[in-house]
C-alpha positions in Angstrom: -19.7 -2.6 -2.2 -16.6 -4.0 -3.8 -14.9 -7.0 -3.0 -11.3 -8.2 -3.0 -9.9 -10.4 -5.8 -9.1 -14.0 -4.4 -5.7 -13.4 -5.6 -3.3 -15.5 -2.4 -0.1 -15.5 -4.4 3.0 -13.3 -5.2 2.7 -12.1 -8.7 6.3 -12.2 -8.3 7.4 -15.5 -6.6 4.2 -17.3 -7.1 4.3 -17.3 -3.5 1.8 -17.0 -0.5 1.6 -13.5 -0.2 -0.2 -13.4 3.5 -2.9 -10.7 1.7 -5.7 -10.6 4.7 -8.1 -9.3 1.9 -8.0 -11.9 0.1 -8.0 -14.6 2.1 -11.0 -12.8 4.2 -12.8 -11.4 1.3 -13.3 -8.2 2.9 -11.7 -5.0 3.1 -12.3 -4.2 6.0 -9.7 -6.3 7.2 -6.1 -4.5 6.3 -3.5 -6.1 4.4 0.3 -5.8 6.0 1.2 -4.2 2.7 -1.0 -1.0 4.1 1.7 0.0 7.1 4.8 -1.3 5.1 7.3 0.5 3.4 6.9 -0.9 -0.4 9.6 -0.1 -2.4 9.2 1.5 -5.7 11.1 -1.1 -7.7 9.8 -4.0 -6.2 6.6 -2.6 -7.6 8.4 -2.1 -10.7 8.7 -6.0 -11.1 5.4 -6.8 -11.3 4.2 -8.2 -15.1 2.3 -5.1 -16.1 -0.9 -7.4 -17.1 -0.6 -8.2 -13.4 -0.2 -4.7 -11.6 -2.8 -3.8 -9.4 -4.6 -7.8 -9.1 -2.4 -9.4 -6.4 -0.2 -8.4 -3.2 3.5 -8.8 -3.3 4.5 -11.5 -0.6 6.3 -9.4 2.4 10.1 -11.2 0.8 9.5 -10.0 -2.3 8.1 -6.7 -1.3 11.1 -6.4 0.7 9.0 -5.4 3.9 10.6 -8.3 6.2 12.9 -7.8 8.2 16.3 -8.8 6.9 14.5 -9.8 3.7 16.9 -9.1 0.6 15.7 -5.7 -1.2 16.4 -5.2 -4.7 18.9 -3.6 -6.3 17.3 -3.7 -10.2 16.2 -0.7 -12.1 
């Protein structure tokens, strides 16, 4: 069984990404991002070398109510 990487920071802003699997070391704990809509433009801003290695934080993902949504292409 694999374990999550201990990446606890958002690859965009460097803040706490609130990733439950990274915090607990287990994929048996769901992350907030599994049920939140994450816009494709937010994912596209993640540097290629960091994609798939850490969760975005809710603010950068635009998943928090009232959080600014990216308009960059």
